N, C-alpha and C positions, 0 to 999 in steps of 0.2 A: 504494500500500500504506500509506503513512504517513497519508493522509487517512482511510482506513478505520480505522486505529488511533485517530486523533483522534476520529472519530465514536463509536467504541466507548468511548473514555475519557469522552466527554461523557455517554453513556448510564450509565456506571458512576457518575459524579458525581451525576447525577439520582437514580439508585437509592439511593445512600448518603444523599442528602438526605431521601428518603422514609423510609428506614430510621430515621434520626434522629428524625423526627417520630413515626413509629410506636412507637419505643421509649419515647418520653416518655409515651404514653398506654396502652401495652400492659401486659399482665400478665406473670407470670414465664415462662410458656410462650413467648410471643411474643419476649420478651427473650432467652431461651435460643436460639431459632431465629435471631434476628438476630446473636447472638454467634457462633454456628456459621458463619453466612454470612460475617461479617467475618473470622473466622479463615481460612476458605477463600480469601477474596479476598487476604489477606496472602500466602498461599502462591503465588497466581497472580502477584501483583506481584513477589515474589521471583524467580519463574521469568522474568518479562518483563525484569527487570533484567539477567539473565544472557544473554538471547537477543536483545534489541533493541540497535540501535546506541547508542553513548554519548550521542547528542544527546537521547535520551528520558530519560536518568537524572534530570535535575532534576524532571520531571513525575512520574516514578515514585517518586522519593524523597519528594516532597510528598504524593503519594497514600498512600504507606506511612505517613507521619507522621500524616495524617488518620485512617487506619484504626486506628492504634495509639491515637489519642485516642478514637475511637469505642469501641474495645474496652475501654479504661480506664473510660469512662463506663458501658458496659453492665455491667461488673463491679461498679462502685460502686452502680448502681441495683439490681443483682440481690440485694444484701444489705439494701436499704432496705425498710421496711414498705410494703405496698401500700395504696393508697387504696381506699375502698369500691367505686368504679367499676372499678378494676383487679382487685379480688377477684372481681367478677362476671364479668369477661372471662376470668379464669383458670378459672372454673367453667363456661365455655361460654355465659355469658349476655352480653348487651350486644352492641355493634357488632363 
């Protein structure tokens, strides 16, 4: 069971790395979607902290810290002006 959890945690970390790269080049809509996902992940991590054995707490606390940093970043870029490329993505143009 713990190896399954570790595999899932690795997938989560890879997903968060992709989200960070995506947020850097995405428009407001993409950033809002990513912010919502990070908020949901924080709820999941909080639940796991209550349900899993204490040995997992250091990993979960580090994950929670990283998620909060991502959320802070997403909130800060949400108020930043968009580049011309990002404006095109917000309007359904571009990649």
